[in-house]
C-alpha positions as CSV (number, residue, x, y, z in Angstrom):
1,M,200.1,170.2,112.0
2,Q,200.1,166.9,110.1
3,L,198.5,164.1,112.2
4,F,199.0,160.4,111.7
5,Y,197.1,157.5,113.3
6,S,198.0,154.2,114.8
7,E,195.9,152.2,117.2
8,K,199.0,150.2,118.1
9,L,200.6,153.0,120.1
10,T,200.1,152.8,123.9
11,Q,201.4,154.8,126.9
12,E,204.3,152.4,127.1
13,S,205.4,152.8,123.4
14,T,208.9,154.2,122.9
15,N,209.2,154.0,119.2
16,Y,207.1,153.2,116.1
17,T,207.6,152.1,112.5
18,F,205.2,153.3,109.9
19,S,203.7,151.1,107.2
20,R,205.4,151.2,103.8
21,E,202.7,153.4,102.3
22,E,202.8,156.0,105.1
23,S,206.7,155.8,105.2
24,K,206.8,156.8,101.5
25,H,204.4,159.7,102.2
26,I,206.4,160.9,105.1
27,I,209.8,160.7,103.4
28,R,209.0,161.3,99.7
29,V,206.0,163.6,99.9
30,L,206.5,165.5,103.2
31,R,210.3,165.3,102.8
32,K,210.8,164.6,106.5
33,E,214.4,164.0,107.7
34,I,216.0,162.6,110.8
35,G,215.2,164.8,113.7
36,D,211.9,166.1,112.2
37,T,208.8,166.0,114.3
38,I,205.9,163.7,113.6
39,Y,202.5,163.8,115.5
40,I,200.5,160.6,116.0
41,T,197.3,159.7,117.7
42,N,196.0,156.3,118.7
43,G,192.4,157.4,118.5
44,K,192.0,156.8,122.3
45,G,192.8,160.3,123.4
46,Y,196.6,160.3,123.2
47,L,198.7,162.7,121.1
48,F,202.2,161.4,120.7
49,T,205.0,163.8,119.7
50,S,207.8,161.9,118.0
51,S,211.1,162.4,116.0
52,V,212.3,160.6,112.9
53,I,215.3,158.3,113.6
54,D,215.2,156.3,110.4
55,E,214.3,158.1,107.1
56,N,213.9,154.8,105.2
57,P,211.0,155.4,102.7
58,N,209.9,151.8,103.2
59,K,209.9,151.7,107.0
60,C,210.2,155.2,108.5
61,T,210.8,154.9,112.2
62,V,210.3,157.4,115.0
63,T,211.1,157.7,118.6
64,I,208.3,158.8,121.0
65,D,209.4,162.0,122.7
66,S,206.3,162.8,124.7
67,K,202.6,161.8,125.2
68,E,199.7,164.0,126.0
69,Y,196.2,162.7,126.9
70,H,193.1,164.6,125.9
71,E,189.9,164.0,127.7
72,P,186.9,163.0,125.6
73,S,183.9,165.3,125.3
74,S,181.6,165.2,128.3
75,Q,178.6,164.7,125.9
76,Y,178.0,161.6,123.8
77,L,176.1,161.3,120.5
78,H,175.3,157.9,119.2
79,I,173.5,157.6,115.8
80,A,172.0,154.3,114.8
81,V,171.2,154.5,111.0
82,A,170.4,152.3,108.1
83,P,173.2,152.6,105.5
84,T,172.0,154.2,102.3
85,K,171.8,152.3,99.0
86,G,174.4,154.6,97.5
87,N,177.6,153.7,99.4
88,D,179.2,157.0,98.6
89,R,176.5,158.9,100.4
90,F,176.9,156.9,103.6
91,E,180.7,157.2,103.4
92,W,180.2,161.0,103.1
93,F,178.2,161.0,106.3
94,L,180.9,159.0,108.2
95,E,183.5,161.5,107.1
96,K,181.6,164.6,108.0
97,A,180.2,163.2,111.3
98,T,183.7,162.4,112.4
99,E,184.9,165.9,111.6
100,I,182.1,167.4,113.6
101,G,182.6,165.1,116.6
102,I,180.2,162.1,116.7
103,S,181.0,159.5,119.4
104,E,179.4,156.3,118.1
105,I,177.8,154.9,115.0
106,T,175.7,151.7,114.6
107,P,174.7,150.7,111.1
108,L,171.1,149.2,111.3
109,L,169.5,146.5,109.2
110,C,165.8,147.5,108.9
111,E,162.7,146.1,107.2
112,H,163.1,148.6,104.4
113,S,166.9,148.6,104.1
114,E,168.2,148.5,100.6
115,R,171.8,147.9,101.7
116,K,172.1,144.7,103.7
117,T,175.9,144.4,103.9
118,I,178.7,146.9,104.8
119,K,182.4,147.0,104.5
120,W,183.3,147.7,108.1
121,E,187.1,147.9,107.5
122,R,186.6,150.5,104.7
123,Y,184.2,152.5,106.8
124,N,186.6,152.5,109.7
125,K,189.5,153.8,107.5
126,I,187.2,156.6,106.5
127,L,186.8,157.5,110.2
128,Q,190.5,157.3,110.7
129,S,191.2,159.6,107.7
130,A,188.6,162.2,108.9
131,L,190.0,162.0,112.5
132,K,193.5,162.9,111.2
133,Q,192.2,165.7,108.9
134,S,190.2,167.3,111.7
135,L,193.0,167.0,114.3
136,Q,191.0,165.0,116.8
137,Y,192.3,162.3,119.2
138,H,189.2,160.1,119.9
139,L,188.1,157.8,117.1
140,P,184.3,157.3,116.9
141,K,183.2,153.8,117.7
142,L,181.9,152.0,114.6
143,N,179.7,149.0,115.4
144,A,178.9,146.0,113.2
145,L,175.7,146.0,111.1
146,T,173.0,145.2,113.6
147,P,169.4,143.9,113.0
148,Y,167.0,146.6,114.2
149,K,165.2,144.3,116.7
150,D,168.5,143.2,118.2
151,F,169.6,146.8,118.6
152,L,166.4,147.8,120.4
153,T,166.8,144.8,122.7
154,K,170.4,145.8,123.5
155,M,169.4,149.4,124.1
156,K,166.4,148.6,126.2
157,V,168.3,149.8,129.3
158,T,170.7,152.6,128.5
159,N,171.5,156.0,129.9
160,G,170.5,159.3,128.4
161,L,167.9,160.4,125.8
162,K,166.6,157.9,123.2
163,C,165.0,159.3,120.1
164,I,163.6,158.1,116.8
165,A,163.1,160.3,113.7
166,H,160.7,159.2,111.0
167,C,158.5,160.6,108.2
168,E,155.1,159.2,109.4
169,E,152.4,161.7,110.5
170,G,151.8,162.2,114.2
171,K,152.9,164.2,117.2
172,K,156.6,164.9,117.4
173,I,159.0,167.0,119.5
174,A,161.6,169.2,117.9
175,F,164.9,167.4,118.3
176,S,166.6,170.6,119.6
177,D,164.0,171.0,122.3
178,T,164.9,167.6,123.8
179,L,168.6,168.3,124.3
180,A,168.5,170.6,127.3
181,K,171.1,169.3,129.8
182,Q,171.4,166.0,127.9
183,K,174.9,164.5,128.1
184,E,174.2,161.3,126.2
185,V,171.9,161.0,123.2
186,L,171.0,158.1,121.0
187,I,168.9,158.7,117.9
188,L,167.5,156.2,115.3
189,I,167.6,157.3,111.6
190,G,165.8,155.1,109.1
191,P,166.6,154.0,105.5
192,E,165.4,155.7,102.3
193,G,162.1,153.9,102.6
194,D,161.8,155.0,106.3
195,F,161.1,152.8,109.3
196,S,158.1,150.5,109.1
197,V,155.1,151.3,111.3
198,N,156.0,148.2,113.3
199,E,159.6,149.4,113.9
200,I,158.4,152.8,115.0
201,Q,155.9,151.3,117.5
202,N,158.5,149.0,118.9
203,A,160.9,151.9,119.5
204,I,158.2,153.9,121.2
205,L,157.4,150.9,123.5
206,Q,161.1,150.8,124.4
207,G,161.0,154.4,125.5
208,F,162.2,156.2,122.4
209,K,160.8,159.7,121.9
210,V,159.6,160.6,118.5
211,V,161.4,163.8,117.3
212,S,161.2,166.1,114.3
213,L,164.2,167.3,112.4
214,G,162.5,170.2,110.8
215,E,159.8,170.9,108.3
216,T,161.6,169.5,105.2
217,R,162.0,165.8,104.4
218,L,165.7,165.0,104.6
219,R,167.7,162.2,103.0
220,T,169.1,159.7,105.4
221,E,172.7,161.0,105.4
222,T,171.5,164.6,105.5
223,A,169.3,163.8,108.5
224,C,172.3,162.3,110.3
225,L,174.5,165.3,109.6
226,W,171.7,167.7,110.7
227,V,171.6,165.8,114.0
228,C,175.4,166.0,114.4
229,C,175.4,169.8,113.8
230,T,172.5,170.5,116.0
231,F,174.0,168.5,118.9
232,A,177.4,170.1,118.4
233,N,176.0,173.6,118.4
234,L,173.9,173.1,121.5
235,K,176.5,171.4,123.6
236,N,178.9,174.3,123.3
């Protein structure tokens, strides 16, 4: 199944015209013709089954034949992470986390952050592409780059488990041991230079549990993906 994405589609939509780029792909590459089926999601749980009614390679148009709603997962993983200095590594994380099934991502601006700006639109397109590739119908929520202190204040009162993973010495709980019967999990992952001692203490004061992601020291993007896989395996 080839899946397309458009946030513009709603329950009331009766037809849709693809962008010029996607139209060329549909008509020239996939060789779709009038009457052929096209599947589209709006990233909000809906799968639209449509049929080609105009095979123009510049503005392929389809009519919506049926709509099917898919409930989101009952469990919710939110990773707040400082983007890596190497942009390709962070983009790799976004792609793979979406494929596995993350719910929300917040890029953090920390004291030791080496990347202080992000390209939100580019990142969101990566999420959309991974959504289509993995045949999912709920697009992860991608928040704006948020200063660490502001994020802690915002998350002071929130449901579910709150964790922070860091490389400093001290007592830690295995992340997997904290997940029993947890339906909503938020975890903080620091930059290459780790969280500062002050940031760690502030998180603890806000009720975050210090967790271990194993005995080896992981890169930022690897730690994030490890969390995604562990959460996905335990929730099934």
